[in-house]
C-alpha atoms as an extended CHARMM CRD file, in Angstrom:
* protein
*
       216  EXT
         1         1  MET       CA             41.4870000000      -22.6130000000       69.1040000000  PROA      1               0.0000000000
         2         2  THR       CA             38.5050000000      -22.0760000000       71.3900000000  PROA      2               0.0000000000
         3         3  ASP       CA             36.3500000000      -20.9900000000       68.4360000000  PROA      3               0.0000000000
         4         4  THR       CA             37.3870000000      -24.0250000000       66.4210000000  PROA      4               0.0000000000
         5         5  MET       CA             36.4740000000      -26.3770000000       69.3000000000  PROA      5               0.0000000000
         6         6  ASN       CA             33.1140000000      -24.7460000000       69.7780000000  PROA      6               0.0000000000
         7         7  GLN       CA             32.3920000000      -25.0560000000       66.0510000000  PROA      7               0.0000000000
         8         8  GLU       CA             33.1210000000      -28.7510000000       66.1070000000  PROA      8               0.0000000000
         9         9  LYS       CA             31.0100000000      -29.3560000000       69.1690000000  PROA      9               0.0000000000
        10        10  SER       CA             28.0620000000      -27.7650000000       67.4680000000  PROA      10              0.0000000000
        11        11  SER       CA             28.4500000000      -29.5710000000       64.1440000000  PROA      11              0.0000000000
        12        12  VAL       CA             25.4870000000      -31.6960000000       63.2520000000  PROA      12              0.0000000000
        13        13  ILE       CA             27.0420000000      -32.7810000000       60.0420000000  PROA      13              0.0000000000
        14        14  ASP       CA             30.8790000000      -32.8400000000       59.6480000000  PROA      14              0.0000000000
        15        15  ILE       CA             32.2010000000      -34.3820000000       56.4480000000  PROA      15              0.0000000000
        16        16  ASP       CA             35.7470000000      -33.9750000000       55.0640000000  PROA      16              0.0000000000
        17        17  ILE       CA             36.6500000000      -36.7680000000       52.6540000000  PROA      17              0.0000000000
        18        18  ALA       CA             38.5980000000      -37.5830000000       49.5330000000  PROA      18              0.0000000000
        19        19  LEU       CA             37.0800000000      -40.1330000000       47.0810000000  PROA      19              0.0000000000
        20        20  SER       CA             38.6820000000      -41.9410000000       44.2680000000  PROA      20              0.0000000000
        21        21  LEU       CA             36.3000000000      -43.9830000000       42.0930000000  PROA      21              0.0000000000
        22        22  GLY       CA             38.0810000000      -45.1580000000       38.9820000000  PROA      22              0.0000000000
        23        23  GLN       CA             38.8770000000      -41.9300000000       36.9850000000  PROA      23              0.0000000000
        24        24  PHE       CA             36.5370000000      -39.8570000000       39.1650000000  PROA      24              0.0000000000
        25        25  GLN       CA             38.2470000000      -37.8470000000       41.9210000000  PROA      25              0.0000000000
        26        26  LEU       CA             36.2810000000      -35.8940000000       44.5380000000  PROA      26              0.0000000000
        27        27  GLU       CA             37.0160000000      -33.9450000000       47.6470000000  PROA      27              0.0000000000
        28        28  ALA       CA             34.1270000000      -32.9240000000       49.8500000000  PROA      28              0.0000000000
        29        29  LYS       CA             34.2220000000      -30.7420000000       52.9320000000  PROA      29              0.0000000000
        30        30  TYR       CA             30.9470000000      -29.7540000000       54.6750000000  PROA      30              0.0000000000
        31        31  GLN       CA             30.3600000000      -28.6870000000       58.2290000000  PROA      31              0.0000000000
        32        32  THR       CA             27.1250000000      -27.3460000000       59.5630000000  PROA      32              0.0000000000
        33        33  ASP       CA             25.0960000000      -26.9750000000       62.7340000000  PROA      33              0.0000000000
        34        34  GLN       CA             21.9000000000      -27.0110000000       60.7330000000  PROA      34              0.0000000000
        35        35  GLN       CA             19.6600000000      -29.9620000000       60.7300000000  PROA      35              0.0000000000
        36        36  VAL       CA             19.2870000000      -30.0950000000       56.8980000000  PROA      36              0.0000000000
        37        37  LEU       CA             22.2220000000      -29.7790000000       54.4380000000  PROA      37              0.0000000000
        38        38  GLY       CA             21.3910000000      -29.4810000000       50.8720000000  PROA      38              0.0000000000
        39        39  LEU       CA             23.8350000000      -30.7660000000       48.1070000000  PROA      39              0.0000000000
        40        40  PHE       CA             23.1370000000      -29.1060000000       44.8080000000  PROA      40              0.0000000000
        41        41  GLY       CA             24.5080000000      -29.8620000000       41.3830000000  PROA      41              0.0000000000
        42        42  ALA       CA             24.1340000000      -31.4400000000       37.9410000000  PROA      42              0.0000000000
        43        43  SER       CA             24.1850000000      -35.1880000000       37.4380000000  PROA      43              0.0000000000
        44        44  GLY       CA             27.6740000000      -36.7590000000       37.5690000000  PROA      44              0.0000000000
        45        45  THR       CA             29.1880000000      -34.2300000000       40.0760000000  PROA      45              0.0000000000
        46        46  GLY       CA             29.4250000000      -36.7700000000       42.8950000000  PROA      46              0.0000000000
        47        47  LYS       CA             26.3960000000      -36.0670000000       45.0810000000  PROA      47              0.0000000000
        48        48  THR       CA             25.3270000000      -39.6900000000       45.2290000000  PROA      48              0.0000000000
        49        49  SER       CA             28.9300000000      -40.7520000000       45.9740000000  PROA      49              0.0000000000
        50        50  ILE       CA             28.9770000000      -38.4390000000       49.0530000000  PROA      50              0.0000000000
        51        51  LEU       CA             25.6930000000      -40.0240000000       50.2710000000  PROA      51              0.0000000000
        52        52  HSD       CA             27.1680000000      -43.5010000000       49.7160000000  PROA      52              0.0000000000
        53        53  SER       CA             30.2580000000      -42.5330000000       51.6780000000  PROA      53              0.0000000000
        54        54  VAL       CA             28.0690000000      -41.4580000000       54.6290000000  PROA      54              0.0000000000
        55        55  ALA       CA             25.9900000000      -44.6140000000       54.3920000000  PROA      55              0.0000000000
        56        56  GLY       CA             29.2030000000      -46.8110000000       54.4020000000  PROA      56              0.0000000000
        57        57  ILE       CA             28.5860000000      -48.1300000000       50.8240000000  PROA      57              0.0000000000
        58        58  VAL       CA             31.7380000000      -46.3960000000       49.5290000000  PROA      58              0.0000000000
        59        59  ILE       CA             34.8910000000      -46.0080000000       51.5970000000  PROA      59              0.0000000000
        60        60  PRO       CA             36.7680000000      -42.7540000000       51.2160000000  PROA      60              0.0000000000
        61        61  GLN       CA             40.5590000000      -42.7780000000       50.7080000000  PROA      61              0.0000000000
        62        62  LYS       CA             41.0170000000      -40.3060000000       53.6140000000  PROA      62              0.0000000000
        63        63  GLY       CA             39.1600000000      -37.9620000000       55.8250000000  PROA      63              0.0000000000
        64        64  LYS       CA             36.3480000000      -38.1620000000       58.3730000000  PROA      64              0.0000000000
        65        65  ILE       CA             32.4970000000      -38.3640000000       58.6380000000  PROA      65              0.0000000000
        66        66  TYR       CA             30.8420000000      -37.3110000000       61.9790000000  PROA      66              0.0000000000
        67        67  ILE       CA             27.0880000000      -37.0710000000       62.3220000000  PROA      67              0.0000000000
        68        68  GLN       CA             25.8830000000      -35.4550000000       65.6300000000  PROA      68              0.0000000000
        69        69  LYS       CA             29.3070000000      -36.2030000000       67.0410000000  PROA      69              0.0000000000
        70        70  GLN       CA             29.0100000000      -39.8920000000       66.2040000000  PROA      70              0.0000000000
        71        71  CYS       CA             32.0680000000      -41.1590000000       64.2390000000  PROA      71              0.0000000000
        72        72  PHE       CA             31.0240000000      -43.0280000000       61.0670000000  PROA      72              0.0000000000
        73        73  PHE       CA             34.5040000000      -42.8310000000       59.4910000000  PROA      73              0.0000000000
        74        74  ASP       CA             37.8250000000      -41.4220000000       60.5040000000  PROA      74              0.0000000000
        75        75  ALA       CA             40.8430000000      -42.5830000000       58.4730000000  PROA      75              0.0000000000
        76        76  SER       CA             43.3290000000      -41.0870000000       60.9190000000  PROA      76              0.0000000000
        77        77  LYS       CA             41.8770000000      -43.0920000000       63.7980000000  PROA      77              0.0000000000
        78        78  LYS       CA             41.2770000000      -46.2030000000       61.5400000000  PROA      78              0.0000000000
        79        79  ILE       CA             37.4790000000      -46.0540000000       62.2480000000  PROA      79              0.0000000000
        80        80  ASN       CA             35.0930000000      -47.2960000000       59.7030000000  PROA      80              0.0000000000
        81        81  GLN       CA             31.7190000000      -48.3210000000       60.9750000000  PROA      81              0.0000000000
        82        82  LEU       CA             29.7730000000      -50.9410000000       59.1640000000  PROA      82              0.0000000000
        83        83  VAL       CA             26.6070000000      -50.0070000000       57.1860000000  PROA      83              0.0000000000
        84        84  GLN       CA             24.3180000000      -51.5060000000       59.8330000000  PROA      84              0.0000000000
        85        85  GLN       CA             26.1610000000      -49.8100000000       62.7040000000  PROA      85              0.0000000000
        86        86  ARG       CA             25.6790000000      -46.3010000000       61.0070000000  PROA      86              0.0000000000
        87        87  ARG       CA             21.8850000000      -46.9060000000       60.7950000000  PROA      87              0.0000000000
        88        88  VAL       CA             21.0230000000      -44.4740000000       58.0840000000  PROA      88              0.0000000000
        89        89  GLY       CA             17.7640000000      -43.9870000000       56.3910000000  PROA      89              0.0000000000
        90        90  LEU       CA             17.9040000000      -43.8900000000       52.5650000000  PROA      90              0.0000000000
        91        91  VAL       CA             15.2300000000      -42.5640000000       50.3300000000  PROA      91              0.0000000000
        92        92  PHE       CA             15.7080000000      -42.6540000000       46.5940000000  PROA      92              0.0000000000
        93        93  GLN       CA             13.8480000000      -41.1310000000       43.6680000000  PROA      93              0.0000000000
        94        94  ASP       CA             12.0620000000      -44.2880000000       42.7850000000  PROA      94              0.0000000000
        95        95  ALA       CA             10.9310000000      -45.2400000000       46.3630000000  PROA      95              0.0000000000
        96        96  GLN       CA             12.2090000000      -48.8480000000       45.9560000000  PROA      96              0.0000000000
        97        97  LEU       CA              9.3000000000      -50.4220000000       47.9250000000  PROA      97              0.0000000000
        98        98  PHE       CA              8.9780000000      -54.1450000000       48.1450000000  PROA      98              0.0000000000
        99        99  PRO       CA              6.3560000000      -54.8720000000       45.5680000000  PROA      99              0.0000000000
       100       100  HSD       CA              5.0700000000      -58.1170000000       47.2840000000  PROA      100             0.0000000000
       101       101  PHE       CA              4.6310000000      -56.2910000000       50.6890000000  PROA      101             0.0000000000
       102       102  SER       CA              1.7050000000      -54.1570000000       51.6530000000  PROA      102             0.0000000000
       103       103  VAL       CA              2.2180000000      -50.5830000000       52.7180000000  PROA      103             0.0000000000
       104       104  LYS       CA              2.2380000000      -51.6350000000       56.3970000000  PROA      104             0.0000000000
       105       105  LYS       CA              4.6950000000      -54.4790000000       55.8160000000  PROA      105             0.0000000000
       106       106  ASN       CA              7.0140000000      -52.0610000000       53.8440000000  PROA      106             0.0000000000
       107       107  LEU       CA              6.8760000000      -49.5330000000       56.7090000000  PROA      107             0.0000000000
       108       108  LEU       CA              7.7040000000      -52.1930000000       59.2920000000  PROA      108             0.0000000000
       109       109  PHE       CA             10.5640000000      -53.7240000000       57.3460000000  PROA      109             0.0000000000
       110       110  GLY       CA             13.4590000000      -51.6270000000       58.9770000000  PROA      110             0.0000000000
       111       111  PHE       CA             11.5440000000      -51.2630000000       62.2970000000  PROA      111             0.0000000000
       112       112  GLN       CA             11.6070000000      -55.0010000000       62.8060000000  PROA      112             0.0000000000
       113       113  CYS       CA             15.4530000000      -55.0420000000       62.3640000000  PROA      113             0.0000000000
       114       114  ILE       CA             16.2480000000      -52.9110000000       65.3700000000  PROA      114             0.0000000000
       115       115  SER       CA             15.7480000000      -53.5840000000       69.0090000000  PROA      115             0.0000000000
       116       116  ALA       CA             13.0020000000      -51.8920000000       71.0630000000  PROA      116             0.0000000000
       117       117  SER       CA             15.5680000000      -49.6850000000       72.8030000000  PROA      117             0.0000000000
       118       118  GLN       CA             16.7310000000      -48.3120000000       69.4710000000  PROA      118             0.0000000000
       119       119  ARG       CA             13.2650000000      -47.3020000000       68.3260000000  PROA      119             0.0000000000
       120       120  HSD       CA             12.5330000000      -43.5630000000       68.4710000000  PROA      120             0.0000000000
       121       121  PHE       CA              9.1510000000      -43.8130000000       66.6520000000  PROA      121             0.0000000000
       122       122  GLN       CA              6.1330000000      -46.1990000000       66.7050000000  PROA      122             0.0000000000
       123       123  LEU       CA              4.1190000000      -47.2470000000       63.6860000000  PROA      123             0.0000000000
       124       124  ASP       CA              1.1350000000      -45.0970000000       64.6000000000  PROA      124             0.0000000000
       125       125  GLN       CA              3.2580000000      -41.9390000000       65.0950000000  PROA      125             0.0000000000
       126       126  VAL       CA              4.6990000000      -42.2010000000       61.5890000000  PROA      126             0.0000000000
       127       127  VAL       CA              1.4170000000      -43.1950000000       59.9600000000  PROA      127             0.0000000000
       128       128  ASP       CA             -0.1860000000      -40.1100000000       61.5000000000  PROA      128             0.0000000000
       129       129  LEU       CA              2.7750000000      -37.8670000000       60.5930000000  PROA      129             0.0000000000
       130       130  LEU       CA              2.7190000000      -38.8930000000       56.8740000000  PROA      130             0.0000000000
       131       131  LYS       CA             -1.1440000000      -39.3740000000       56.6740000000  PROA      131             0.0000000000
       132       132  LEU       CA             -0.7780000000      -43.1400000000       55.6440000000  PROA      132             0.0000000000
       133       133  GLU       CA             -3.6290000000      -44.7110000000       57.5790000000  PROA      133             0.0000000000
       134       134  HSD       CA             -5.9010000000      -45.1670000000       54.5950000000  PROA      134             0.0000000000
       135       135  LEU       CA             -3.0560000000      -46.8290000000       52.5950000000  PROA      135             0.0000000000
       136       136  LEU       CA             -1.8680000000      -49.3950000000       55.1130000000  PROA      136             0.0000000000
       137       137  GLU       CA             -3.3640000000      -52.5100000000       53.3140000000  PROA      137             0.0000000000
       138       138  ARG       CA             -2.6620000000      -51.3680000000       49.8480000000  PROA      138             0.0000000000
       139       139  MET       CA             -0.0340000000      -52.8720000000       47.6290000000  PROA      139             0.0000000000
       140       140  PRO       CA              2.6210000000      -50.5320000000       46.0250000000  PROA      140             0.0000000000
       141       141  ILE       CA              1.2350000000      -51.0990000000       42.5540000000  PROA      141             0.0000000000
       142       142  LYS       CA             -1.9270000000      -49.3780000000       43.7430000000  PROA      142             0.0000000000
       143       143  LEU       CA             -0.0870000000      -46.2290000000       44.9510000000  PROA      143             0.0000000000
       144       144  SER       CA              0.5200000000      -42.9050000000       43.1960000000  PROA      144             0.0000000000
       145       145  GLY       CA              4.1570000000      -41.7270000000       42.8730000000  PROA      145             0.0000000000
       146       146  GLY       CA              3.6480000000      -39.2300000000       45.8220000000  PROA      146             0.0000000000
       147       147  GLU       CA              2.1410000000      -41.9860000000       47.9840000000  PROA      147             0.0000000000
       148       148  LYS       CA              5.0600000000      -44.2450000000       47.2360000000  PROA      148             0.0000000000
       149       149  GLN       CA              7.5350000000      -41.5610000000       48.3340000000  PROA      149             0.0000000000
       150       150  ARG       CA              5.5890000000      -41.0840000000       51.6200000000  PROA      150             0.0000000000
       151       151  VAL       CA              5.7330000000      -44.7460000000       52.3460000000  PROA      151             0.0000000000
       152       152  ALA       CA              9.5460000000      -44.8380000000       51.4980000000  PROA      152             0.0000000000
       153       153  LEU       CA              9.9670000000      -41.9000000000       53.9340000000  PROA      153             0.0000000000
       154       154  GLY       CA              7.9850000000      -43.6110000000       56.5690000000  PROA      154             0.0000000000
       155       155  ARG       CA              9.9660000000      -46.8000000000       56.3220000000  PROA      155             0.0000000000
       156       156  ALA       CA             13.1840000000      -44.8060000000       56.6270000000  PROA      156             0.0000000000
       157       157  LEU       CA             11.8620000000      -43.0480000000       59.6650000000  PROA      157             0.0000000000
       158       158  LEU       CA             10.7200000000      -46.2500000000       61.4290000000  PROA      158             0.0000000000
       159       159  TYR       CA             14.3230000000      -47.4300000000       61.1510000000  PROA      159             0.0000000000
       160       160  SER       CA             15.0310000000      -44.6480000000       63.6840000000  PROA      160             0.0000000000
       161       161  PRO       CA             18.0550000000      -43.5140000000       61.6090000000  PROA      161             0.0000000000
       162       162  ASN       CA             20.9540000000      -41.4420000000       62.8100000000  PROA      162             0.0000000000
       163       163  ILE       CA             20.6830000000      -39.4890000000       59.5210000000  PROA      163             0.0000000000
       164       164  LEU       CA             18.2550000000      -39.3930000000       56.5110000000  PROA      164             0.0000000000
       165       165  LEU       CA             19.9840000000      -39.5350000000       53.1790000000  PROA      165             0.0000000000
       166       166  LEU       CA             17.5830000000      -38.2310000000       50.4600000000  PROA      166             0.0000000000
       167       167  ASP       CA             18.8880000000      -38.8380000000       46.9630000000  PROA      167             0.0000000000
       168       168  GLU       CA             16.8500000000      -36.7620000000       44.4640000000  PROA      168             0.0000000000
       169       169  PRO       CA             13.6380000000      -38.0400000000       46.3070000000  PROA      169             0.0000000000
       170       170  LEU       CA             11.2880000000      -35.8910000000       44.2050000000  PROA      170             0.0000000000
       171       171  SER       CA             12.8730000000      -35.9360000000       40.7270000000  PROA      171             0.0000000000
       172       172  ALA       CA             10.5250000000      -38.6090000000       39.4310000000  PROA      172             0.0000000000
       173       173  LEU       CA              7.5210000000      -36.6290000000       40.5000000000  PROA      173             0.0000000000
       174       174  ASP       CA              5.5650000000      -34.0060000000       38.6630000000  PROA      174             0.0000000000
       175       175  THR       CA              5.1320000000      -30.4370000000       40.1260000000  PROA      175             0.0000000000
       176       176  ALA       CA              1.8350000000      -31.2420000000       41.8820000000  PROA      176             0.0000000000
       177       177  HSD       CA              3.1910000000      -34.3430000000       43.6780000000  PROA      177             0.0000000000
       178       178  LYS       CA              6.3730000000      -32.4850000000       44.6280000000  PROA      178             0.0000000000
       179       179  GLN       CA              4.2760000000      -29.8390000000       46.3990000000  PROA      179             0.0000000000
       180       180  GLU       CA              2.3490000000      -32.6700000000       48.0390000000  PROA      180             0.0000000000
       181       181  ILE       CA              5.5380000000      -34.2250000000       49.5200000000  PROA      181             0.0000000000
       182       182  ILE       CA              7.6710000000      -31.2400000000       50.5520000000  PROA      182             0.0000000000
       183       183  PRO       CA              5.4650000000      -30.4000000000       53.5430000000  PROA      183             0.0000000000
       184       184  PHE       CA              6.1550000000      -33.8340000000       54.9650000000  PROA      184             0.0000000000
       185       185  PHE       CA              9.8840000000      -33.2120000000       54.6790000000  PROA      185             0.0000000000
       186       186  GLN       CA              9.3370000000      -29.8600000000       56.4660000000  PROA      186             0.0000000000
       187       187  GLN       CA              7.3640000000      -31.7100000000       59.3040000000  PROA      187             0.0000000000
       188       188  ILE       CA             10.1590000000      -34.1040000000       59.7600000000  PROA      188             0.0000000000
       189       189  ARG       CA             12.6270000000      -31.2770000000       59.9230000000  PROA      189             0.0000000000
       190       190  ASP       CA             10.4750000000      -29.4410000000       62.4430000000  PROA      190             0.0000000000
       191       191  GLN       CA              9.2480000000      -32.3390000000       64.5970000000  PROA      191             0.0000000000
       192       192  THR       CA             12.3360000000      -34.5920000000       64.8870000000  PROA      192             0.0000000000
       193       193  ASN       CA             15.9090000000      -34.0660000000       65.4980000000  PROA      193             0.0000000000
       194       194  ILE       CA             17.0710000000      -36.3490000000       62.6920000000  PROA      194             0.0000000000
       195       195  PRO       CA             19.6790000000      -34.6810000000       60.4300000000  PROA      195             0.0000000000
       196       196  MET       CA             19.0130000000      -34.8150000000       56.7340000000  PROA      196             0.0000000000
       197       197  LEU       CA             21.3840000000      -34.7140000000       53.8170000000  PROA      197             0.0000000000
       198       198  TYR       CA             19.2320000000      -33.6870000000       50.8800000000  PROA      198             0.0000000000
       199       199  VAL       CA             20.5110000000      -34.0470000000       47.3360000000  PROA      199             0.0000000000
       200       200  SER       CA             18.7960000000      -32.4490000000       44.3310000000  PROA      200             0.0000000000
       201       201  HSD       CA             19.6070000000      -30.6560000000       41.0820000000  PROA      201             0.0000000000
       202       202  ASP       CA             16.6280000000      -28.2700000000       41.9200000000  PROA      202             0.0000000000
       203       203  ILE       CA             17.8890000000      -25.4660000000       44.0060000000  PROA      203             0.0000000000
       204       204  ASP       CA             14.3230000000      -24.1170000000       44.7020000000  PROA      204             0.0000000000
       205       205  GLU       CA             13.3900000000      -27.4640000000       46.0380000000  PROA      205             0.0000000000
       206       206  ILE       CA             16.3150000000      -27.5730000000       48.5200000000  PROA      206             0.0000000000
       207       207  LYS       CA             15.6150000000      -24.0900000000       49.6870000000  PROA      207             0.0000000000
       208       208  GLN       CA             12.1120000000      -25.0360000000       50.8300000000  PROA      208             0.0000000000
       209       209  LEU       CA             13.9150000000      -27.0990000000       53.5450000000  PROA      209             0.0000000000
       210       210  THR       CA             17.1930000000      -25.2930000000       54.3200000000  PROA      210             0.0000000000
       211       211  ASP       CA             19.3090000000      -22.2090000000       53.4670000000  PROA      211             0.0000000000
       212       212  GLU       CA             22.4040000000      -24.4530000000       54.0660000000  PROA      212             0.0000000000
       213       213  VAL       CA             23.2280000000      -25.3940000000       50.4870000000  PROA      213             0.0000000000
       214       214  TRP       CA             26.5830000000      -26.5640000000       49.0790000000  PROA      214             0.0000000000
       215       215  SER       CA             27.1240000000      -26.6970000000       45.3290000000  PROA      215             0.0000000000
       216       216  LEU       CA             29.1270000000      -29.3690000000       43.5660000000  PROA      216             0.0000000000
């Protein structure tokens, strides 16, 4: 009993859920004390559905989701935090920047939605971390694929998320741009305490960030 309690106390990511989406059934159970958890598998295996469950976009039929001991969802306790209460940072493969906003305005979008007391980062910190200073006044159409992903990552960080959900964030990039972006993920891992759930169908990509990999 003591060992089990200690394991739960040390868990950074604790997910144990059952999903039913039409004909698609999925059970997912992941518990780790590592900052980065990789989810590996082919398309259609449910990786994105797990991210959506953590974000609150999809509601599991049963189970629980705890991130750094914060309860996002617990069916047995009838707890289901709203999306905005969970405060997750989402980064997708296509960046999804606002095309009519400059880089600076894109970065500040989530930042302006939270109170000063909730902010763990300031704009200049994230700009420096991701080397974005020379891009601040550019529009998204003028950015390379790698630059867009850095801006998307910066926008997610400035939201001061409880967890970063990274859904195939490099799959749209060529090899050179992937190698450009991975060191930034490594810096976030090493310089912040934000947990990351990293989804990819490229096992080598995941292993540059973590040895904690679960296959679907």
